[in-house]
N, C-alpha and C positions, 0 to 999 in steps of 0.2 A: 508486572512490568509491561509497558507498551513499547514496542520496538518500531522504529521508523527508519526507512531507507530512502534516501534521495537518489540512489543509484550511482552509477559510475560514469555517466555521460559527462563530457568535459565542458558542458555549458551549465552555468549556475541556475539554481531553482530557488531563488530568494522568496518567491511568493509562498511556496510550501514551507520553507524553513520558518518564516515569520508566523504562519498560521499554526504550525506545530508548537513553537515556543509559547505563543499566546495560549494555546490549549493546555500546555503543560503547567501553566501558572494556575489553572483552575481545578486540577485533579491532585489527589493524594498519591496516586500510583506513580512510580518512577517511570520517566520517559527517557529512552536512550535513542540517540539519533546517529546513524551512519550518514555523514554529510557529503562524502565524495568531494567533488570540485566546487561545492557551494560554500563560500566563506560567509559565515553569519555568526554574530556574537550572541550565543544562546545565554539567556538569563535564568531559564527555568528547567531546561532539559540538559542531560549529560550528552556530550557529543564527541565523536571521533571521525576521522576522515575515511579510512578504509580498514578492512579486516580480511582475514583469510576466509576461504569458502567454508571450512569446518566451523569457524567462529560465527559466521553469518547463519549457518544452519542451526547452531546452538541458540543464537538469539531468537530465531524464528520459532524453534520448538518451545522455548521458555515463555514467550510473550503471550499475554492474555488476548491482546488485539495487536494487529500489525497495521501500520500506515505506510503505504508504498507510493512511489511515483508509478507511472503507467507502463513500465517495461515488463515484458513477458517473463523474464528469467525468474525473479524472486516470486512473482505472483504464482507462476506454475508450481514452484516448489512448495509454497504455502498452501495452495489448493490441494496438493497431494496429501498434505497433513490435515486437511479440512480445518484450517485456522480461520479465525475471524479477520477479514482483510478489508481495509478501507483504502481506496486508491484516489489520489489526486493526479490527474493526467497533466503532462507538460504540453505547453503550446508549441505549435509548429514554428520553426525558424528563430524564435527568441529563447526557447528553453530546451529545444531538442531539434534534431534534424528532420523529424516528421511529427505529425500530430498524433497524440496518443488517445484522443477523445473517442474515436470510433471503437477501438478495442475495449476501452473501459466502459463505454455505454452498453456494448453487447454483453460483456461479462456481468454488468450490473443487471441488465434485463434478464439474464439467465439465472440470477441468484447466486452467482459465484463470488462476487465482491459487492461492496457498497461504494459506488462511485460518488466522488465529490467534485462537482463541476464548477463550483464557486467556493473558494477556500473559506469563505465566511460560514459555510454550511458544515465545517468540520465538527464542531461540538455536537450538532444534531446527528450527524452520521456516526459519531462515536457512541452516542446513546443507543442508536439503532443497532450498531454492531454488538454491543454488550448483550442485547436481548435477541439477536438474530440466531437462528438455528442453522449454522453452516454444516451440521452433521447430515442435513438433507442431501448434500452432495454425495453421490455414490462413491465407494472406494474405487481406486484405479488411478491410472496416470492422468495428469492434467489434460493431456492431449485427448485421451479417451473420454474424459468428462466433457470436454468441449464438443467433441464429435457427437456424443449422445445428446447433449443439449441442443446443438444445432439441428440435428435430425428432428427433434421435437418441435423446434421453432419453425422449421421449414414445412412442416405438415400442414 
């Protein structure tokens, strides 16, 4: 199962919703989407608006690959589980109250996630995620992982 979360931001993220639904049409694996405030008529993925934190954690644990928007909350939880994470950042002012690209670029450079900076690249990023060894990320809290990686990067 592939689990997707568009987050809880009250601004729609149609660009990601459309890309995910188009991708879901091309795979045999079930794609489940937590849509939040993004209204989109999914044709190929199963979708629901919101769930409880324990339900979200269960989806994250069960998924073979995760596709997230660029918010730190779900990303950090998934990193702690060393899951395969593909992230599509939201644009500043139109899809979020700030630009998520900087965080996602850095996490991508550090090997913590696979960043998708053009939604047309989602299929290639998913192929990369299936073969990427996220187990290389050391055990520990997400914050600790980032601190370690940043120290390496700043050397």
